[in-house]
Structure formats: C-alpha cells, structure tokens
C-alpha positions in Angstrom: 13.5 -13.1 -3.5 10.2 -11.3 -3.3 8.3 -12.6 -0.3 4.6 -12.9 -0.6 2.7 -10.5 1.6 -0.9 -11.2 2.3 -2.4 -12.7 -0.8 -5.5 -14.5 0.3 -4.8 -18.0 -1.0 -8.0 -19.4 0.5 -10.4 -17.0 -1.1 -11.2 -18.9 -4.3 -15.0 -19.0 -5.0 -16.4 -22.2 -6.3 -18.7 -21.6 -9.2 -18.6 -24.9 -11.1 -17.4 -26.5 -14.2 -20.4 -26.5 -16.5 -18.6 -26.9 -19.7 -16.7 -30.0 -18.5 -19.7 -31.9 -17.1 -18.7 -34.9 -15.1 -15.3 -35.4 -16.7 -13.1 -37.7 -14.5 -9.4 -38.1 -15.3 -8.3 -41.5 -16.6 -5.4 -41.5 -14.1 -4.7 -40.0 -10.8 -1.7 -37.9 -12.0 0.1 -38.8 -8.9 -2.6 -37.2 -6.7 -4.6 -38.9 -3.9 -7.6 -39.8 -6.0 -9.1 -39.3 -9.5 -9.5 -35.7 -10.6 -13.1 -34.8 -11.4 -14.4 -31.5 -12.9 -17.9 -32.0 -11.6 -19.0 -29.3 -9.2 -21.9 -31.4 -7.8 -21.4 -31.9 -4.0 -23.6 -34.2 -2.0 -25.4 -32.6 1.0 -23.3 -34.5 3.5 -20.2 -33.4 1.7 -21.3 -29.7 1.9 -21.4 -30.0 5.7 -17.9 -31.5 5.6 -16.6 -28.7 3.4 -18.1 -26.1 5.7 -16.1 -27.6 8.6 -13.0 -27.5 6.4 -13.6 -23.9 5.5 -14.3 -23.0 9.2 -11.0 -24.5 10.3 -9.1 -22.7 7.5 -10.7 -19.4 8.3 -9.5 -19.8 11.9 -5.9 -20.3 10.6 -5.9 -24.0 11.4 -4.8 -25.0 7.9 -3.2 -28.3 8.9 -6.3 -29.4 10.7 -8.4 -28.3 7.7 -6.2 -30.3 5.3 -6.4 -33.4 7.5 -10.2 -33.0 7.7 -10.4 -32.6 3.9 -8.3 -35.7 3.4 -10.6 -37.8 5.8 -13.0 -38.3 2.9 -12.5 -38.9 -0.8 -12.0 -35.8 -3.0 -15.2 -36.4 -4.9 -15.8 -33.1 -6.8 -14.0 -30.0 -8.1 -14.7 -28.0 -4.9 -12.8 -30.7 -2.9 -9.8 -30.5 -5.3 -9.7 -26.7 -5.3 -9.6 -26.6 -1.5 -7.0 -29.3 -1.5 -4.7 -27.2 -3.7 -5.4 -24.1 -1.6 -4.7 -25.8 1.7 -1.4 -27.3 0.3 -0.4 -23.8 -0.6 -1.5 -22.5 2.8 0.9 -24.9 4.6 3.7 -23.9 2.2 3.7 -27.2 0.2 4.0 -25.1 -2.9 5.3 -27.8 -5.3 2.4 -30.1 -4.4 -0.1 -27.2 -4.6 1.2 -26.3 -8.1 0.9 -29.9 -9.2 -2.7 -30.0 -8.0 -3.6 -26.8 -9.8 -1.7 -27.6 -13.0 -3.6 -30.9 -13.2 -6.9 -29.1 -12.6 -6.1 -26.5 -15.3 -5.2 -29.3 -17.7 -8.3 -31.4 -16.9 -10.9 -28.7 -16.2 -9.6 -25.3 -17.4 -12.0 -23.2 -15.3 -11.4 -19.8 -14.0 -11.0 -21.1 -10.4 -8.3 -23.5 -11.5 -6.3 -20.7 -13.2 -6.8 -18.5 -10.2 -5.4 -21.1 -7.8 -2.4 -21.8 -10.1 -1.6 -18.1 -10.5 -1.7 -17.5 -6.7 0.6 -20.4 -6.0 3.1 -19.2 -8.6 3.0 -15.6 -7.3 3.6 -17.0 -3.8 6.6 -19.0 -5.2 8.0 -15.7 -6.5 7.3 -16.7 -10.2 5.3 -13.6 -10.9 5.5 -13.8 -14.7 3.8 -17.2 -14.8 1.5 -16.2 -12.0 0.3 -13.0 -13.7 -0.4 -14.9 -16.9 -2.6 -17.4 -15.1 -4.4 -14.7 -13.0 -5.1 -12.8 -16.2 -6.6 -15.9 -17.7 -8.7 -16.3 -14.6 -9.9 -12.8 -15.1 -10.9 -13.5 -18.7 -12.9 -16.5 -17.5 -14.3 -14.9 -14.3 -14.4 -11.1 -15.1 -17.0 -10.3 -12.3 -15.1 -12.1 -9.5 -14.0 -9.7 -6.9 -11.5 -12.2 -5.5 -9.9 -12.8 -8.9 -9.7 -9.1 -9.7 -8.2 -8.3 -6.2 -5.6 -11.0 -6.4 -4.6 -10.0 -10.0 -4.4 -6.4 -8.7 -2.2 -7.4 -5.8 0.1 -9.4 -8.1 0.4 -6.4 -10.4 1.2 -4.2 -7.4 4.0 -6.5 -6.4 5.3 -6.2 -10.0 5.3 -2.4 -9.6 2.6 -2.0 -12.4 0.7 0.4 -10.2 -1.7 1.8 -12.8 -2.9 -1.6 -13.9 -3.1 -2.7 -10.3 -5.3 0.4 -9.5 -7.8 -0.5 -12.1 -8.1 -4.1 -11.0 -8.4 -3.2 -7.3 -11.0 -0.6 -7.9 -13.0 -3.1 -9.9 -12.7 -5.6 -7.0 -13.8 -3.0 -4.5 -16.8 -2.0 -6.6 -17.7 -5.7 -7.2 -17.7 -6.2 -3.4 -20.1 -3.1 -3.0 -17.3 -1.0 -1.5 -17.1 -3.2 1.6 -14.0 -3.0 3.7 -11.7 -5.8 2.8 -8.6 -6.8 1.0 -9.3 -4.7 -2.1 -9.6 -1.5 -0.1 -6.5 -2.4 1.9 -4.6 -3.1 -1.3 -5.7 0.1 -2.9 -4.4 2.1 0.1 -1.1 0.2 -0.3 -1.0 0.8 -4.0 -1.4 4.6 -3.6 1.4 4.6 -1.0 3.7 2.7 -3.4 2.8 5.1 -6.2 3.6 8.1 -4.0 0.1 9.5 -4.9 -0.5 11.3 -1.6 -3.4 13.5 -2.8 -5.2 10.5 -4.2 -4.5 8.5 -1.1 -5.9 11.2 1.2 -9.0 11.6 -1.1 -9.5 7.8 -1.0 -9.2 7.8 2.8 -11.8 10.6 3.2 -14.3 9.2 0.6 -14.2 5.7 2.2 -14.0 6.9 5.8 -11.1 4.5 6.4 -10.0 4.2 10.0 -6.5 5.1 11.1 -5.6 1.5 12.0 -6.3 0.4 8.4 -4.1 3.2 7.1 -1.3 2.2 9.4 -1.6 -1.4 8.3 -1.3 -0.2 4.6 1.9 1.7 5.5 3.4 -1.5 7.1 2.4 -3.5 4.1 4.0 -1.1 1.7 7.2 -1.1 3.8 7.3 -4.9 3.7 6.9 -4.9 -0.1 9.7 -2.3 -0.6 12.0 -4.2 1.7 11.4 -7.5 -0.2 12.4 -6.0 -3.5 
C-alpha cells in the first residue's frame, strides 16, 4: 500500500459557497449537526475558528477537533475544518463521509479538494485524483489545490503533469518557499532530471537542508511503491 507522505490536509482555503446561498440539508446525514453551505461566519465564531486553526498548526489536532466540536458547526468553514481534522487524526472513513456529504450538498471546489485529499491519503489515488482535478476546475487559481493535485500526480508517477501543477502552485504563491517548491525538488529527483534539478536549486537559491529533505521524501515515495 502506498503510504501518504506529507500532503497538507489542513491547507484548504475557505472562499465560500456563493452559488448555494444558505442551503441547509434536510437531514444530518449521520453527522453531528445539519450541513450548511453558507460561508457566513459570525465574529465570535471567527475567533473560535482562529483558535482551532492555531491548535491544528501546532500539531494538536485532537485538541483542535475537540475545540471545534465545542460549538455547533454553523457554517461551511466549520464543516470543512471538521472533515480536515477527522482526516488529520486518521479517522479517514468519517472524514470521507463528511466531505462526500459536503460535495453532494454544496459542490464547491473546497469540498472536492478535501474529498480528494482524503482519498489519496487512503491510497485510493484514482478517485482522489478525479476529485482534485474537479477542485482545480472550480478553483484554478488556488495554490493549495494545484500543489495537492501535483503531489498526487507525483505519487502516481505522472511526473510531467505533476511538474506543471507544481510550477503553477509555486508561481501562484509568488515563488515563496513552501510545499510547492519542496514537491518540485522531489518531482525532479523522481524524474531523474539532474540538470533541471540543479538549475532549479540555483535559480531558487534553495538551501542544502531543503534539498536533503527532498531526497528523503523521494526515497520514502520509492520505498512505498
């Protein structure tokens, strides 16, 4: 089984659900509350979500999930985080159920993004790639979506397609150091493109520690195949 290496499951950006308005599901679909596609968050809830995000960023995913569950899941940003955190604590079946419900009810790029990431993490790359590609269609200028799609393509050994997505993600993020740059390094290593790798390292002035990490990531991916 392919193990998932480093896909940032908590990186989904919340941009709203304008086409769905304030749609609320008629049933809870077995979830802890009624699913809503509204992206409107009250000021007090924004502070609460910032606390959840802070705990998740510190790696305290169980604490973040408990904090999120301490209030009603009142808007789409709550539900997206709920699915992300369920995946982050490896409750993949529950995470997939959350995102599948959100895709069915809301159909936004963020919901397809979350579902695709969960499926890739569960080693169902075919389904995951299809949903990440749908997310790209809906959110073509999202660096996070393009990076995650590129990473999934790299895991699938589709290196040329991965390169395009990862370059797009890097340029959308203004060439900032981050996951897209790291993944591009790894992709060039897996491709065996040493000249392009060395040119990329020089042009981006990438430190040796980052290059070493890419070597380790590439080795992990090879061993997992």
